[in-house]
C-alpha positions, 0 to 999 in steps of 0.5 A, a space after each residue: 500500500 502506497 501512502 501519501 504525505 499529509 503535507 504535500 501529497 507526494 508518495 512516501 518511500 521508505 519504512 512502512 511506518 513513515 508518515 512524511 515524505 521528507 524532514 521539511 514536510 514533517 517540520 512544516 506539519 508540526 509547525 502548523 500544529 503548534 501555531 493552531 494551539 497558540 492561536 487559541 492562547 492568543 485569542 484568550 489573551 487578547 480578550 482578557 487584555 481588552 476586558 481589562 482595558 475597558 474596565 480600567 477606562 470605566 472605573 476611574 474612581 475604584 467603584 462604578 456601574 455601567 449598563 451591560 449593553 454599553 459594556 458589550 458594545 465596547 467589546 467586553 466579554 464577561 465569559 473571560 476573567 482571571 479569577 473571582 472573589 466572593 463577599 460575605 453576602 455570597 456575591 461573586 465578583 469576577 475579576 480581570 486581573 485587578 478589575 472586577 465586575 458584579 452582575 447586578 441583574 440578579 439582585 435589582 433586575 437592572 441589566 448593569 454591572 458593578 465595576 470595582 478594583 481589587 482591594 487588600 482586604 479581598 486577599 483574606 
């Protein structure tokens, strides 16, 4: 049975378990595989950085509220965050590095986020 190279389509000569026709095709295949996995990492990193930038620009005083719609229009995606913090009232603040947000729609039926900055007392 003659196998073909998955990169260039040339027929493979040599050992029966050989997968590529040349070292160049083998290298090219593995390089493309690595780029695909790094692409996913870069997409996540880019969204986290954008989320942080947006939260920072809105939260100049350390505490503010904003409509969810306005935040999403700027490109904010609430599904991307780095960690969370839960207060004594069991409210869960999602953080993007040092800037956090709390969904207020669960308590007040308003489609808003409360934006906060990480404080020292949150470390405990």
